[in-house]
N, C-alpha and C positions, 0 to 999 in steps of 0.2 A: 411432778412439781408438788411442793408442799406450801400451803399458805396459812398464815396466822395473822388475824386482825385483832389489834388491841386499841383501847381508847385511853387517852390521857387528857382530861379536861375537855376542851372543845375540839381538840384535834384527834385524829386517828392515825395509827401506824399499821401498815400492811407489810408483812415480810413474806417474800416469795423466794423459795429455795429451789434451785434447779441443780442439775448434776455438777456443773462447774462454777456457778455463780449464785450469789444471794442478792436479791434486790429489796431494798428498804424504801418504802414510799410513805411520805408524811402528807396528810391533807385532811379533807372533810368528805364525809359520805363515801367512804372507800369500799363499802360492802358490795356495791354493784361492780366495781373493778375486780374484786376478789372472785365474784361469781363468773364473770366473763373470762377471766384468766383460767379458771378451772375447767371451763367448757372449751377452752382454746378458740374463743371467738374474737379475740382482740388482736389487731395487727399493729397498732401504734399506741404508745403511752408516752406522754410528755408533760413537763411542768408548764403550768399556765402562767404567763407573765402577769405580774401584779397589776399592770395597767389595764388588763382585760378581765379581771376577776368580777368587776361589776356587771359584766355581760351575762354571767352565769346565773340561771334562776335558782331559787332556794331548793335544796334537796338534790341538786346535781353534784356529781363528784368533782372535787377541786384538788389538784395535786400541787403541793407547795414545795416538795423536795423529792428527788429520786437519787438514791445512792446505790451503786453497784459495786460489789466486792467479789473477789475471786475466792472460791471455797477451797480450802486446803485439801488436797487429796489424801484419803486415808491410806495407810500402808496396806500393801497386799496381804490378804489373810493367808496364813499357812495352815492347811488342814492337817490335823494329826491323824494319819492313817495307820491303823494298827494291823499287823499281819498275824494271822493265826499260824501257829507252829504245829506241824503234824509229828507224832512220835513214830 
């Protein structure tokens, strides 16, 4: 897994790239989510309904949006094998 965290204004974007999928997460305080994902310690990740956001204490991760896209498979690599010719 590859993870990239970027900030834009008061929101953060976390991109997680797996073998077959890319997950884009938009929210606040996402650094903690990046850390537990890299340690493989997270079993569930979900968007928080807007009606429940006031229950989260300051500094806790809040997910506003999750987008999952399929990664296009790369074409198979063809290795160029050279043969040595004997005289």
